[in-house]
C-alpha positions as CSV (number, residue, x, y, z in Angstrom):
1,M,109.2,97.6,125.7
2,C,111.9,98.8,123.4
3,S,115.0,99.8,125.3
4,H,117.8,100.4,122.7
5,N,119.1,103.9,122.2
6,P,117.0,105.6,119.5
7,V,118.4,107.4,116.5
8,E,117.7,111.2,116.5
9,L,117.4,112.9,113.1
10,D,118.5,116.5,112.7
11,F,115.1,117.9,111.7
12,S,113.5,116.6,115.0
13,R,115.6,119.1,117.1
14,K,113.7,122.1,115.7
15,Y,110.4,121.4,117.4
16,D,110.7,123.7,120.4
17,W,107.9,125.7,121.9
18,T,108.1,128.5,119.3
19,H,108.1,126.0,116.4
20,A,105.3,124.0,117.9
21,Q,103.1,127.2,118.1
22,Q,104.0,128.0,114.5
23,Y,103.1,124.5,113.4
24,L,99.7,124.7,115.2
25,R,98.9,128.0,113.4
26,K,100.2,126.8,110.0
27,H,97.4,124.3,109.5
28,Q,94.8,126.9,110.5
29,D,96.1,129.8,108.4
30,G,94.1,130.7,105.3
31,L,91.6,128.9,103.1
32,V,94.2,126.7,101.3
33,R,95.6,125.4,104.5
34,R,92.2,124.6,105.9
35,L,91.1,122.9,102.7
36,S,94.4,120.8,102.8
37,H,93.6,119.8,106.4
38,W,90.1,118.8,105.4
39,R,91.4,116.7,102.6
40,E,93.9,115.0,104.9
41,E,91.2,114.2,107.4
42,Q,89.1,112.8,104.6
43,L,91.9,110.5,103.5
44,A,92.6,109.5,107.1
45,R,89.0,108.5,107.7
46,R,89.1,106.4,104.5
47,A,92.4,104.8,105.6
48,L,91.0,103.9,109.0
49,Q,88.0,102.3,107.3
50,L,90.4,100.2,105.1
51,A,92.3,99.3,108.3
52,G,89.0,97.9,109.8
53,E,88.3,100.9,112.1
54,P,90.9,99.9,114.7
55,L,90.0,100.3,118.3
56,A,93.4,101.1,119.7
57,V,95.4,103.6,117.7
58,L,98.8,105.2,118.2
59,D,99.1,108.7,116.7
60,L,102.8,109.2,116.0
61,P,104.0,111.8,115.6
62,C,101.0,113.6,117.1
63,G,102.3,117.1,116.5
64,A,99.8,119.7,117.7
65,G,97.1,117.1,117.9
66,R,95.2,118.1,114.7
67,F,94.0,114.6,114.0
68,W,92.8,113.9,117.6
69,P,89.2,115.2,117.1
70,M,88.9,113.0,114.0
71,L,90.3,109.9,115.8
72,C,87.8,110.6,118.6
73,E,84.9,110.3,116.2
74,K,84.7,106.6,117.1
75,P,83.5,106.8,120.7
76,D,85.0,103.5,121.9
77,R,88.4,104.1,120.3
78,I,91.5,104.0,122.6
79,I,93.9,106.7,121.5
80,L,97.5,106.9,122.4
81,A,99.6,109.8,121.1
82,A,103.3,110.3,121.0
83,D,105.9,112.8,119.8
84,N,109.6,113.3,120.1
85,S,108.9,116.9,121.3
86,R,107.5,117.6,124.7
87,D,106.6,121.1,123.5
88,M,104.5,119.6,120.7
89,I,102.6,117.5,123.2
90,A,102.1,120.4,125.5
91,T,100.8,122.5,122.5
92,A,98.4,119.7,121.5
93,R,97.0,119.4,125.0
94,A,96.5,123.2,125.2
95,A,95.0,123.6,121.7
96,Q,92.6,120.7,121.4
97,P,89.1,120.6,123.0
98,I,89.1,119.5,126.6
99,E,86.8,116.5,125.9
100,V,89.2,115.4,123.2
101,V,92.3,115.8,125.3
102,A,90.6,113.7,128.0
103,R,90.4,110.8,125.6
104,V,94.1,110.8,124.6
105,D,97.0,109.3,126.5
106,A,100.0,111.3,125.3
107,F,103.6,110.6,126.0
108,R,107.1,111.5,124.6
109,T,109.0,108.8,122.7
110,S,111.1,108.3,119.6
111,A,109.7,106.6,116.4
112,F,112.9,104.5,116.4
113,A,112.3,103.1,119.9
114,I,108.6,103.4,120.8
115,D,108.0,103.1,124.5
116,L,105.3,100.5,124.2
117,D,105.2,96.7,124.4
118,A,105.0,94.5,121.3
119,N,101.5,94.3,119.8
120,A,100.3,97.2,122.0
121,V,97.9,98.8,119.6
122,D,95.8,97.8,116.6
123,C,97.1,100.5,114.3
124,V,100.0,102.9,114.1
125,F,98.8,106.2,112.6
126,C,101.8,108.0,111.2
127,I,101.1,111.2,109.1
128,R,103.8,113.5,107.9
129,L,106.9,111.9,109.2
130,L,108.4,109.6,106.6
131,H,108.9,112.4,104.1
132,H,111.5,113.8,106.5
133,V,113.6,110.7,106.4
134,E,116.1,110.4,103.5
135,S,117.9,107.2,104.5
136,A,116.3,103.8,103.6
137,E,118.0,102.4,106.7
138,H,116.2,104.9,108.9
139,R,112.9,104.4,107.2
140,L,113.2,100.6,107.6
141,A,114.1,101.1,111.3
142,M,110.9,103.1,111.9
143,L,108.7,100.7,109.9
144,R,110.1,97.7,111.8
145,E,109.3,99.5,115.0
146,F,105.7,100.1,113.8
147,N,105.5,96.4,113.0
148,R,106.7,95.5,116.4
149,I,104.0,97.5,118.3
150,S,101.1,97.0,116.0
151,R,98.9,94.0,116.2
152,D,97.4,94.5,112.8
153,T,97.9,97.7,110.7
154,A,99.8,100.9,110.0
155,I,98.8,104.0,108.2
156,V,101.6,106.2,106.9
157,S,101.9,109.2,104.6
158,L,104.9,110.4,102.6
159,W,106.0,112.1,99.4
160,V,106.1,109.8,96.3
161,D,107.2,110.2,92.7
162,G,105.2,109.9,89.5
163,N,103.2,113.2,89.8
164,V,103.4,116.8,88.7
165,K,104.6,118.2,92.0
166,A,107.4,115.7,92.3
167,W,108.5,116.5,88.8
168,K,108.6,120.2,89.7
169,R,110.5,119.6,92.9
170,R,113.1,117.4,91.1
171,R,113.6,120.3,88.6
172,L,114.0,122.8,91.5
173,E,116.6,120.5,93.2
174,C,118.5,120.2,90.0
175,R,118.6,124.0,89.6
176,R,119.8,124.4,93.2
177,A,122.5,121.9,92.6
178,A,123.6,123.5,89.4
179,G,123.7,126.9,91.1
180,G,125.9,125.6,93.9
181,L,123.2,126.3,96.5
182,D,123.6,124.6,99.9
183,S,121.2,121.7,100.3
184,Q,122.3,120.6,103.7
185,N,119.2,122.0,105.3
186,Q,116.9,120.0,103.1
187,N,114.7,117.8,105.3
188,R,111.9,116.7,103.1
189,F,112.4,114.0,100.5
190,I,110.6,112.2,97.7
191,V,110.7,108.4,97.6
192,A,110.1,106.3,94.5
193,K,106.9,104.2,94.9
194,P,108.6,100.9,94.1
195,V,111.3,101.7,96.7
196,I,109.0,102.5,99.6
197,E,106.7,99.6,98.8
198,R,109.7,97.2,98.8
199,E,110.7,98.7,102.2
200,F,107.1,98.0,103.6
201,S,107.6,94.4,102.6
202,Q,111.0,94.2,104.2
203,A,109.6,95.6,107.4
204,G,106.9,92.9,107.4
205,F,103.9,94.7,105.9
206,R,101.8,94.3,102.8
207,V,99.9,97.1,101.2
208,L,96.1,97.2,101.7
209,G,95.5,100.5,100.1
210,R,97.0,103.6,98.4
211,L,95.3,107.0,98.8
212,D,96.6,110.0,96.9
213,F,96.0,113.5,98.1
214,L,95.4,114.8,94.5
215,P,96.0,111.9,92.1
216,G,98.6,112.7,89.4
217,Y,99.3,116.1,90.9
218,A,100.3,116.1,94.6
219,M,103.2,114.2,96.1
220,W,101.3,113.2,99.2
221,R,100.3,109.5,99.3
222,T,98.8,107.6,102.3
223,Y,99.4,103.9,102.5
224,V,97.3,101.5,104.6
225,L,99.5,98.5,105.6
226,R,98.7,95.2,107.2
227,K,101.1,93.3,109.3
228,E,102.1,89.9,107.8
229,S,101.4,87.0,110.0
Protein backbone atom coordinates (compact mmCIF):
# COMPACT_ATOMS: atom_id res chain seq x y z
CA MET A 1 0.00 0.00 0.00
CA CYS A 2 1.03 3.60 -0.56
CA SER A 3 2.42 5.13 2.63
CA HIS A 4 3.85 8.55 1.72
CA ASN A 5 2.16 11.71 3.01
CA PRO A 6 -0.51 12.76 0.50
CA VAL A 7 -0.96 16.24 -0.92
CA GLU A 8 -4.14 18.03 0.18
CA LEU A 9 -5.60 20.59 -2.21
CA ASP A 10 -7.53 23.57 -0.84
CA PHE A 11 -10.84 22.70 -2.54
CA SER A 12 -11.01 19.30 -0.84
CA ARG A 13 -11.42 20.91 2.60
CA LYS A 14 -14.92 22.24 1.80
CA TYR A 15 -16.62 18.84 1.70
CA ASP A 16 -18.07 18.79 5.22
CA TRP A 17 -21.50 17.37 6.09
CA THR A 18 -23.39 20.49 4.95
CA HIS A 19 -21.60 20.63 1.60
CA ALA A 20 -22.05 16.88 1.11
CA GLN A 21 -25.81 17.28 1.54
CA GLN A 22 -25.81 20.19 -0.93
CA TYR A 23 -23.81 18.12 -3.41
CA LEU A 24 -26.31 15.26 -3.14
CA ARG A 25 -29.27 17.57 -3.80
CA LYS A 26 -27.50 19.46 -6.62
CA HIS A 27 -27.57 16.53 -9.03
CA GLN A 28 -31.25 15.85 -8.29
CA ASP A 29 -32.44 19.45 -8.53
CA GLY A 30 -34.48 20.27 -11.63
CA LEU A 31 -34.83 18.84 -15.10
CA VAL A 32 -31.52 20.17 -16.44
CA ARG A 33 -29.53 18.58 -13.59
CA ARG A 34 -31.35 15.27 -13.99
CA LEU A 35 -30.71 15.28 -17.74
CA SER A 36 -27.04 16.08 -17.09
CA HIS A 37 -26.77 13.14 -14.70
CA TRP A 38 -28.49 10.87 -17.24
CA ARG A 39 -25.97 11.93 -19.89
CA GLU A 40 -23.04 11.34 -17.52
CA GLU A 41 -24.34 7.84 -16.76
CA GLN A 42 -24.70 7.19 -20.48
CA LEU A 43 -21.08 8.20 -21.08
CA ALA A 44 -19.92 6.19 -18.06
CA ARG A 45 -21.59 3.02 -19.37
CA ARG A 46 -19.94 3.54 -22.75
CA ALA A 47 -16.58 4.16 -21.07
CA LEU A 48 -16.90 0.94 -19.05
CA GLN A 49 -17.70 -0.95 -22.25
CA LEU A 50 -14.58 0.48 -23.92
CA ALA A 51 -12.60 -0.56 -20.83
CA GLY A 52 -13.81 -4.15 -21.28
CA GLU A 53 -16.50 -4.15 -18.55
CA PRO A 54 -14.00 -4.36 -15.66
CA LEU A 55 -14.95 -6.65 -12.79
CA ALA A 56 -13.16 -4.77 -9.99
CA VAL A 57 -13.66 -0.99 -10.03
CA LEU A 58 -12.58 1.80 -7.70
CA ASP A 59 -14.96 4.79 -7.74
CA LEU A 60 -12.75 7.72 -6.68
CA PRO A 61 -13.92 10.23 -5.60
CA CYS A 62 -17.24 8.56 -4.93
CA GLY A 63 -18.93 11.76 -3.70
CA ALA A 64 -22.54 11.09 -2.74
CA GLY A 65 -22.48 7.73 -4.53
CA ARG A 66 -24.50 8.85 -7.55
CA PHE A 67 -22.72 6.36 -9.86
CA TRP A 68 -23.05 3.40 -7.50
CA PRO A 69 -26.38 2.12 -8.92
CA MET A 70 -24.95 2.28 -12.45
CA LEU A 71 -21.77 0.44 -11.39
CA CYS A 72 -23.97 -2.21 -9.74
CA GLU A 73 -25.75 -2.97 -13.02
CA LYS A 74 -23.11 -5.65 -13.65
CA PRO A 75 -24.09 -8.23 -11.01
CA ASP A 76 -20.65 -9.78 -10.50
CA ARG A 77 -18.74 -6.49 -10.33
CA ILE A 78 -16.67 -5.81 -7.21
CA ILE A 79 -17.05 -2.14 -6.30
CA LEU A 80 -14.67 -0.21 -4.09
CA ALA A 81 -15.46 3.44 -3.41
CA ALA A 82 -13.28 6.09 -1.83
CA ASP A 83 -13.37 9.78 -1.05
CA ASN A 84 -11.21 12.24 0.86
CA SER A 85 -14.30 13.29 2.84
CA ARG A 86 -15.81 11.03 5.49
CA ASP A 87 -18.98 13.13 5.34
CA MET A 88 -19.32 12.43 1.61
CA ILE A 89 -19.01 8.69 2.25
CA ALA A 90 -21.59 8.85 5.06
CA THR A 91 -23.94 10.81 2.79
CA ALA A 92 -23.53 8.23 0.03
CA ARG A 93 -24.27 5.34 2.38
CA ALA A 94 -27.40 7.08 3.66
CA ALA A 95 -28.66 8.25 0.25
CA GLN A 96 -28.23 5.20 -1.98
CA PRO A 97 -30.50 2.11 -1.95
CA ILE A 98 -29.70 -0.47 0.71
CA GLU A 99 -29.07 -3.21 -1.85
CA VAL A 100 -26.58 -0.94 -3.64
CA VAL A 101 -24.75 0.08 -0.47
CA ALA A 102 -24.38 -3.60 0.43
CA ARG A 103 -22.38 -4.12 -2.78
CA VAL A 104 -19.94 -1.24 -2.17
CA ASP A 105 -16.84 -1.30 0.05
CA ALA A 106 -16.28 2.39 0.86
CA PHE A 107 -13.30 3.93 2.64
CA ARG A 108 -11.59 7.29 3.10
CA THR A 109 -8.35 7.95 1.24
CA SER A 110 -6.48 10.56 -0.78
CA ALA A 111 -6.24 10.37 -4.57
CA PHE A 112 -2.54 11.19 -4.12
CA ALA A 113 -1.90 8.17 -1.88
CA ILE A 114 -4.63 5.58 -2.37
CA ASP A 115 -4.79 3.07 0.46
CA LEU A 116 -4.67 0.02 -1.80
CA ASP A 117 -1.96 -2.34 -3.00
CA ALA A 118 -0.51 -2.12 -6.50
CA ASN A 119 -2.76 -3.68 -9.19
CA ALA A 120 -5.63 -3.87 -6.70
CA VAL A 121 -8.45 -3.18 -9.19
CA ASP A 122 -9.12 -3.59 -12.89
CA CYS A 123 -10.22 0.02 -13.36
CA VAL A 124 -10.06 3.37 -11.60
CA PHE A 125 -13.30 5.28 -12.25
CA CYS A 126 -12.59 8.97 -11.61
CA ILE A 127 -15.40 11.37 -12.53
CA ARG A 128 -15.32 15.11 -11.74
CA LEU A 129 -11.98 15.39 -9.99
CA LEU A 130 -9.23 16.41 -12.41
CA HIS A 131 -10.98 19.65 -13.41
CA HIS A 132 -10.33 20.84 -9.84
CA VAL A 133 -6.55 20.40 -10.26
CA GLU A 134 -4.66 23.34 -11.77
CA SER A 135 -1.11 22.05 -11.38
CA ALA A 136 0.33 19.63 -13.95
CA GLU A 137 2.54 18.24 -11.17
CA HIS A 138 -0.52 17.38 -9.08
CA ARG A 139 -2.42 15.88 -12.02
CA LEU A 140 0.57 13.69 -12.83
CA ALA A 141 0.85 12.58 -9.21
CA MET A 142 -2.79 11.48 -9.24
CA LEU A 143 -2.52 9.77 -12.62
CA ARG A 144 0.59 7.87 -11.55
CA GLU A 145 -1.24 6.70 -8.45
CA PHE A 146 -4.13 5.51 -10.64
CA ASN A 147 -1.58 3.64 -12.75
CA ARG A 148 -0.09 2.02 -9.65
CA ILE A 149 -3.34 0.54 -8.34
CA SER A 150 -4.97 -0.34 -11.67
CA ARG A 151 -4.25 -3.64 -13.38
CA ASP A 152 -5.65 -2.45 -16.68
CA THR A 153 -7.65 0.78 -17.20
CA ALA A 154 -8.70 4.15 -15.87
CA ILE A 155 -11.71 6.32 -16.71
CA VAL A 156 -11.34 10.03 -15.98
CA SER A 157 -13.37 13.14 -16.76
CA LEU A 158 -12.24 16.76 -16.87
CA TRP A 159 -12.73 20.10 -18.65
CA VAL A 160 -10.94 20.45 -21.99
CA ASP A 161 -10.52 23.26 -24.50
CA GLY A 162 -11.69 23.47 -28.12
CA ASN A 163 -15.42 23.97 -27.50
CA VAL A 164 -17.96 26.79 -27.10
CA LYS A 165 -18.19 26.61 -23.29
CA ALA A 166 -14.40 26.71 -22.88
CA TRP A 167 -14.23 29.78 -25.15
CA LYS A 168 -16.93 31.50 -23.06
CA ARG A 169 -15.18 30.63 -19.81
CA ARG A 170 -11.84 31.98 -21.08
CA ARG A 171 -13.58 35.26 -21.98
CA LEU A 172 -15.16 35.41 -18.53
CA GLU A 173 -11.79 34.82 -16.84
CA CYS A 174 -10.23 37.59 -18.97
CA ARG A 175 -12.98 40.02 -17.94
CA ARG A 176 -12.49 39.13 -14.29
CA ALA A 177 -8.76 39.67 -14.57
CA ALA A 178 -9.23 42.97 -16.39
CA GLY A 179 -11.63 44.11 -13.68
CA GLY A 180 -9.19 43.22 -10.93
CA LEU A 181 -11.50 40.60 -9.45
CA ASP A 182 -9.99 38.12 -7.01
CA SER A 183 -9.49 34.72 -8.65
CA GLN A 184 -7.91 32.99 -5.64
CA ASN A 185 -11.10 31.04 -4.95
CA GLN A 186 -11.22 29.57 -8.45
CA ASN A 187 -11.07 25.80 -8.16
CA ARG A 188 -12.11 24.54 -11.59
CA PHE A 189 -9.79 24.63 -14.58
CA ILE A 190 -9.69 23.93 -18.31
CA VAL A 191 -6.80 21.84 -19.62
CA ALA A 192 -5.69 21.85 -23.26
CA LYS A 193 -6.30 18.44 -24.86
CA PRO A 194 -2.67 17.98 -26.04
CA VAL A 195 -1.46 18.83 -22.53
CA ILE A 196 -3.61 16.32 -20.67
CA GLU A 197 -3.02 13.60 -23.25
CA ARG A 198 0.73 14.11 -22.88
CA GLU A 199 0.30 13.78 -19.11
CA PHE A 200 -1.60 10.51 -19.57
CA SER A 201 1.39 9.18 -21.52
CA GLN A 202 3.85 10.42 -18.90
CA ALA A 203 1.83 8.61 -16.23
CA GLY A 204 2.01 5.33 -18.17
CA PHE A 205 -1.36 5.30 -19.97
CA ARG A 206 -2.47 5.35 -23.58
CA VAL A 207 -5.83 6.69 -24.72
CA LEU A 208 -8.41 4.05 -25.66
CA GLY A 209 -11.33 6.42 -26.15
CA ARG A 210 -12.55 10.01 -25.92
CA LEU A 211 -16.21 10.69 -25.05
CA ASP A 212 -17.54 14.27 -25.12
CA PHE A 213 -20.58 15.33 -23.10
CA LEU A 214 -21.87 17.53 -25.97
CA PRO A 215 -19.32 17.51 -28.81
CA GLY A 216 -18.18 20.99 -29.82
CA TYR A 217 -20.17 22.68 -27.06
CA ALA A 218 -19.51 21.34 -23.53
CA MET A 219 -16.17 21.30 -21.71
CA TRP A 220 -16.66 17.86 -20.16
CA ARG A 221 -14.70 15.04 -21.77
CA THR A 222 -14.34 11.49 -20.48
CA TYR A 223 -11.18 9.59 -21.34
CA VAL A 224 -10.77 5.82 -21.27
CA LEU A 225 -7.13 4.94 -20.61
CA ARG A 226 -5.23 1.68 -20.75
CA LYS A 227 -2.17 1.00 -18.66
CA GLU A 228 0.94 0.49 -20.75
CA SER A 229 2.68 -2.82 -20.17
